[in-house]
C-alpha positions in Angstrom: 96.1 129.8 65.0 94.0 132.0 67.2 93.0 131.2 70.7 89.4 130.9 69.6 90.2 128.2 67.0 92.3 126.3 69.5 89.5 126.5 72.1 87.0 125.2 69.5 89.2 122.3 68.5 89.8 121.4 72.2 86.1 121.6 72.9 85.3 119.4 69.9 87.8 116.8 71.1 86.3 117.0 74.6 82.8 116.5 73.3 83.9 113.4 71.4 85.5 111.9 74.5 82.4 112.6 76.6 80.2 110.9 73.9 82.5 107.8 73.9 82.3 107.6 77.7 78.5 107.9 77.7 78.3 105.1 75.1 80.5 102.9 77.3 78.4 103.5 80.4 75.2 103.0 78.6 76.4 99.7 77.0 77.5 98.4 80.4 74.2 99.2 82.2 72.6 96.2 80.6 75.1 93.9 82.3 73.9 91.4 84.9 73.4 92.4 88.5 76.5 91.6 90.7 74.4 89.4 92.9 73.2 87.4 90.0 76.8 86.9 88.9 77.7 85.5 92.4 74.6 83.3 92.8 75.7 79.7 92.5 79.4 80.5 92.4 80.2 78.5 95.5 80.9 75.0 94.4 82.2 73.6 97.7 79.3 73.8 100.2 81.4 72.2 103.0 84.1 74.8 102.7 81.5 77.5 102.6 79.8 76.2 105.8 83.2 76.0 107.4 84.0 79.6 106.5 80.6 80.7 108.0 81.5 78.9 111.2 84.9 80.5 111.4 83.1 83.9 111.0 80.6 83.1 113.7 83.4 82.1 116.1 85.4 85.2 115.3 82.3 87.5 116.0 81.5 85.7 119.2 85.1 86.0 120.4 84.9 89.8 119.9 81.9 90.2 122.1 82.5 91.6 125.6 82.0 89.1 128.5 78.7 89.4 130.3 79.3 90.0 134.1 76.6 87.5 135.0 78.7 84.8 133.3 81.7 85.3 135.6 
């Protein structure tokens, strides 16, 4: 088997793999937006509000003290 034949067979295999990958990407592009998937996924509003409060407290604790408050 010559180098040219080997190269052609490898190129054919590579083209087939690329075509399969393109098909997969194109078929997934019709999927829903990630934000639409998450919308409405929080079933426990109380826990969500509590998590927001914890985040707010954490961010406030990380702020430097203002010298006028001393």
